[in-house]
C-alpha positions in Angstrom: -10.8 55.8 -29.6 -10.9 56.4 -25.8 -8.1 55.5 -23.5 -10.3 53.0 -21.7 -11.2 51.3 -24.9 -7.5 51.1 -25.9 -6.6 49.6 -22.5 -9.4 47.1 -22.9 -8.1 45.9 -26.3 -4.6 45.6 -24.8 -5.9 43.6 -21.9 -7.7 41.3 -24.3 -4.5 40.7 -26.3 -2.6 39.9 -23.1 -5.2 37.6 -21.6 -4.0 34.3 -23.2 -0.5 35.0 -21.9 -1.5 35.8 -18.3 -2.7 33.7 -15.4 -1.9 32.3 -12.0 1.1 30.3 -13.3 3.0 33.4 -14.4 3.5 36.4 -12.2 4.4 38.9 -15.0 0.8 39.9 -15.5 1.1 43.7 -15.3 1.3 46.5 -17.8 4.7 47.4 -16.4 6.0 43.9 -17.1 4.9 43.9 -20.7 6.3 47.4 -21.2 9.6 46.2 -19.8 9.6 43.1 -22.0 8.9 45.2 -25.1 11.9 47.4 -24.2 14.2 44.4 -23.6 13.2 42.9 -27.0 13.7 46.3 -28.7 17.2 46.6 -27.2 18.1 43.1 -28.4 16.8 43.9 -31.8 19.0 47.0 -31.9 22.2 45.1 -31.2 23.2 44.4 -34.8 22.6 48.0 -35.7 24.6 49.4 -32.8 27.4 46.8 -32.5 27.6 45.4 -36.0 27.6 42.1 -37.7 29.9 40.3 -35.2 27.4 41.1 -32.4 24.7 39.5 -34.5 26.8 36.4 -35.1 27.6 35.9 -31.4 24.2 37.0 -30.2 22.4 34.5 -32.4 24.4 31.7 -30.7 23.4 33.0 -27.3 19.7 33.2 -28.3 19.9 29.6 -29.5 21.2 28.6 -26.1 18.3 30.6 -24.6 15.9 28.3 -26.4 17.7 25.3 -25.0 17.5 26.7 -21.5 13.8 27.5 -21.9 13.1 23.9 -23.0 14.5 22.7 -19.6 12.8 25.4 -17.5 9.5 24.4 -19.1 9.7 20.7 -18.2 11.6 21.1 -14.9 10.0 24.2 -13.5 6.4 23.5 -14.5 6.3 19.7 -14.5 9.1 18.7 -12.1 11.1 16.7 -14.7 14.8 17.4 -14.3 16.4 16.3 -17.6 20.2 16.4 -17.7 20.0 15.5 -21.4 18.3 18.4 -23.2 21.5 18.7 -25.2 20.8 15.3 -26.7 17.8 16.7 -28.6 19.7 19.9 -29.3 22.6 18.1 -30.9 20.6 15.4 -32.7 18.6 18.1 -34.5 21.8 20.0 -35.5 23.3 16.8 -37.0 20.0 15.9 -38.7 19.8 19.3 -40.4 23.4 19.1 -41.6 22.9 15.6 -43.1 19.8 16.6 -45.0 21.0 20.1 -46.1 24.4 19.0 -47.2 22.9 16.2 -49.3 20.3 18.4 -50.9 22.3 21.5 -51.7 19.4 23.8 -52.8 17.0 25.7 -50.7 14.8 22.6 -50.8 17.5 20.9 -48.6 17.5 23.7 -46.1 13.7 23.6 -45.8 13.6 19.8 -45.6 16.5 19.9 -43.2 14.6 22.2 -40.8 11.5 20.1 -40.9 13.4 16.8 -40.6 15.6 18.1 -37.7 12.7 19.3 -35.6 10.8 16.1 -36.4 13.8 13.9 -35.4 14.3 15.7 -32.1 10.6 15.5 -31.3 10.4 11.8 -32.2 13.6 11.1 -30.2 12.2 12.8 -27.1 8.8 11.0 -27.6 10.5 7.6 -27.8 12.7 8.2 -24.8 9.9 9.8 -22.8 7.6 6.9 -23.7 10.0 4.3 -22.4 10.9 6.3 -19.3 7.4 7.4 -18.1 5.4 4.5 -19.2 8.2 2.2 -18.0 7.9 3.6 -14.5 11.1 5.6 -14.4 10.7 8.4 -11.9 12.5 11.3 -10.1 16.3 11.2 -10.0 16.4 8.2 -12.3 15.0 10.3 -15.1 17.9 12.7 -14.5 20.4 9.9 -14.6 19.0 8.3 -17.7 18.8 11.5 -19.7 22.4 12.3 -18.8 23.5 8.8 -19.9 21.7 9.2 -23.2 23.7 12.5 -23.9 27.0 10.9 -22.9 26.3 7.8 -25.1 25.8 10.2 -28.0 28.9 12.1 -27.1 31.0 8.8 -27.1 29.4 7.5 -30.3 29.7 10.6 -32.4 33.3 11.0 -31.2 34.3 7.9 -33.0 32.8 8.7 -36.4 35.9 10.3 -37.9 36.6 7.6 -40.5 35.5 7.9 -44.1 33.0 5.2 -43.6 31.0 7.4 -41.3 29.3 9.4 -44.0 25.7 9.7 -45.0 25.8 10.6 -48.6 27.9 13.7 -48.9 27.7 14.5 -45.2 30.7 13.4 -43.2 30.0 13.1 -39.5 33.7 13.9 -38.8 34.1 12.5 -35.3 35.6 15.1 -32.9 36.5 17.2 -35.9 32.8 17.8 -36.4 30.5 18.2 -39.4 31.5 21.3 -41.4 30.0 22.9 -44.4 26.5 23.0 -43.0 24.4 25.4 -45.2 22.8 28.6 -43.8 19.2 28.6 -42.8 16.8 29.1 -45.6 13.4 28.3 -46.9 12.2 27.6 -50.4 12.1 25.1 -53.3 15.1 24.7 -55.6 16.7 28.0 -56.2 13.5 30.0 -55.4 13.1 31.2 -51.8 14.9 33.0 -49.1 18.3 32.2 -47.7 18.8 33.9 -44.3 22.0 35.9 -44.0 24.0 36.7 -40.9 21.9 39.6 -39.6 18.7 37.9 -40.8 19.6 34.8 -38.8 19.9 36.9 -35.7 16.4 38.3 -36.1 14.9 34.9 -37.0 16.4 33.5 -33.8 15.3 36.4 -31.7 11.8 36.1 -33.1 11.8 32.4 -32.4 12.8 33.0 -28.8 10.0 35.6 -28.3 7.4 33.4 -30.0 8.4 30.4 -28.0 8.3 32.3 -24.8 4.8 33.6 -25.5 3.6 30.2 -26.6 4.8 28.6 -23.4 3.3 31.3 -21.3 -0.1 30.6 -22.9 0.4 26.9 -22.5 1.3 27.0 -18.8 -1.7 29.2 -18.1 -4.1 26.9 -19.9 -5.9 23.9 -18.3 -3.1 21.7 -19.4 -0.7 24.0 -17.7 -2.7 23.7 -14.4 -2.4 19.9 -14.8 1.3 20.2 -15.3 1.8 22.2 -12.1 -0.5 19.9 -10.2 1.6 16.9 -11.4 4.7 18.7 -10.2 3.3 19.5 -6.8 1.6 16.2 -6.0 1.4 13.5 -8.7 -0.5 11.0 -6.7 -3.2 13.5 -5.7 -3.5 14.7 -9.3 -4.0 11.1 -10.4 -6.8 10.8 -7.9 -8.6 13.7 -9.6 -8.6 11.7 -12.8 -5.7 13.1 -14.6 -3.3 10.9 -16.6 -0.1 12.2 -15.1 2.0 9.7 -17.2 0.7 11.2 -20.4 1.2 14.7 -19.1 4.8 14.1 -18.4 5.3 12.3 -21.7 3.7 15.2 -23.6 5.7 17.9 -21.7 8.9 16.0 -22.2 8.2 15.7 -26.0 7.4 19.4 -26.3 10.7 20.2 -24.5 12.6 18.0 -26.9 11.1 19.8 -29.9 12.0 23.2 -28.5 15.6 22.1 -27.8 15.8 20.7 -31.3 14.7 24.0 -32.8 17.5 25.6 -30.8 20.0 23.1 -32.1 19.0 23.9 -35.7 19.5 27.6 -35.2 22.8 27.0 -33.4 24.1 24.8 -36.2 23.0 27.0 -39.1 24.6 30.0 -37.4 28.0 28.3 -37.0 27.7 26.2 -40.2 29.3 23.5 -38.0 28.5 21.0 -35.2 30.7 18.6 -33.3 30.2 16.0 -30.5 31.0 18.5 -27.8 27.3 19.6 -27.8 26.6 16.3 -26.1 29.4 16.5 -23.5 29.1 16.8 -19.8 29.9 20.5 -19.7 27.2 21.2 -22.4 24.7 19.0 -20.6 25.3 20.9 -17.3 24.8 24.4 -18.7 21.0 24.3 -19.2 20.7 23.2 -15.6 22.9 26.1 -14.5 20.8 28.6 -16.5 17.5 27.3 -15.1 18.8 27.2 -11.5 20.4 30.6 -11.6 17.5 32.4 -13.5 14.8 30.4 -11.7 13.6 27.1 -13.0 9.9 28.3 -12.6 10.7 31.4 -14.6 11.0 31.0 -18.4 12.1 34.6 -18.8 14.6 34.3 -15.9 16.2 31.3 -17.5 16.5 33.2 -20.8 18.1 36.1 -19.0 20.5 33.8 -17.2 21.5 32.0 -20.3 22.2 35.2 -22.2 24.1 36.8 -19.2 26.2 33.7 -18.3 27.1 32.9 -21.8 28.1 36.5 -22.4 30.4 36.5 -19.4 31.8 33.1 -20.4 32.5 34.4 -23.9 34.2 37.5 -22.6 36.4 35.4 -20.4 37.2 33.0 -23.2 38.3 35.7 -25.7 40.5 37.4 -23.0 42.4 34.1 -22.6 41.1 33.5 -19.1 40.6 29.9 -18.0 38.2 30.9 -15.2 35.0 30.5 -17.1 34.0 27.2 -15.6 35.1 28.3 -12.2 32.9 31.4 -12.5 29.9 29.3 -13.7 30.3 26.7 -10.9 30.8 29.3 -8.2 27.7 31.2 -9.4 25.6 28.0 -9.3 26.8 27.2 -5.7 26.1 30.7 -4.6 22.6 30.8 -6.0 21.7 27.4 -4.7 22.8 28.3 -1.2 21.5 31.9 -1.0 18.5 31.9 -3.3 17.6 28.3 -4.3 14.4 29.5 -6.0 16.6 31.5 -8.5 17.3 35.2 -9.2 14.1 36.1 -11.0 11.7 34.7 -8.4 13.7 36.4 -5.6 13.6 39.7 -7.5 9.9 39.4 -7.9 9.4 38.8 -4.2 11.4 41.9 -3.4 9.4 44.0 -5.8 6.1 42.6 -4.4 7.2 43.4 -0.8 8.1 46.9 -1.8 4.8 47.6 -3.6 2.6 45.9 -1.0 2.3 48.8 1.5 1.2 51.1 -1.4 -1.0 48.6 -3.2 -4.1 47.6 -1.4 -5.1 45.2 -4.1 -3.7 41.6 -4.0 -0.9 41.0 -6.5 -2.5 37.8 -7.8 -6.0 36.3 -8.2 -7.1 33.6 -5.6 -6.5 31.0 -8.3 -2.7 31.5 -7.9 -2.8 29.8 -4.5 -4.6 26.8 -6.1 -2.1 26.5 -8.9 1.3 27.8 -7.8 3.4 28.6 -10.7 6.4 30.5 -11.9 7.8 34.0 -12.2 7.9 35.3 -15.7 
């Protein structure tokens, strides 16, 4: 097979994931992404089981951050309550899996958890968007929902707060959540510690690629148009209310999937996942990494949570100070986020040596993100 033919096949494989709404459309970008994924895949081999255990939690957080970057960066919906879907899915999985102790329970728990988080996002999104809630009021309402869940789940410590064998536990949390698994009865596959890490990593990569394809589709163009000028988009015949509803629901499903992976890794969940600190973290990740950059948000989530973890195990109480200071610095110095700023610098550096335009003309019609 000739080199030209091989390049043509690779370009054909990349085509669904490239377009004017993502700037990572070069061979160098995809090679760099492949190297990054390979390095993450090597972590358990190089650093052992403990790295896999902690890394899986960070990757679950990355899914949560990606869900916010998708709805905020590409559709202009700032949700301060993505943790609501994250936590609801975690509790839903625990309730089902604890009550059905075989692999059937783990399988049904996964399906039920994602379904519950998706339905919860759909119901909330329906009443918000079809009820005329807009702009900052969406942010406030979603935060209120998360705080209501935090308050409610915190008072479920009594023995009466149990669903079958699953005790909600109040602030003590729900313990004894089974590992992730798939099967029927005793026949199937139970995912171990290292396997869970690779499942979570694979889910992050697959979600990232799926969202890249979506934002570069016709629906993605409508999303970005809604973000830029909702009134004008409506004049062109698009149902912007449905677009926001659909995007918000998809974001809830992704956050819920992250919640399942988080809960099954820790075998435990408590109301702190709904708290104000937890609710603020996805906003920090998206703001620092770049809310219009799915990959930038993933990188920011992994980096910030790694630093936070290192400070925590060293006994330092400066973690929140560091995160808050980083957010203030980025907002003041590079409000678009780190990843878009880095892309701009690379584009400026390459421009004198590259007579070809970095993007197709369509990029000016549908301004998008930096991935």
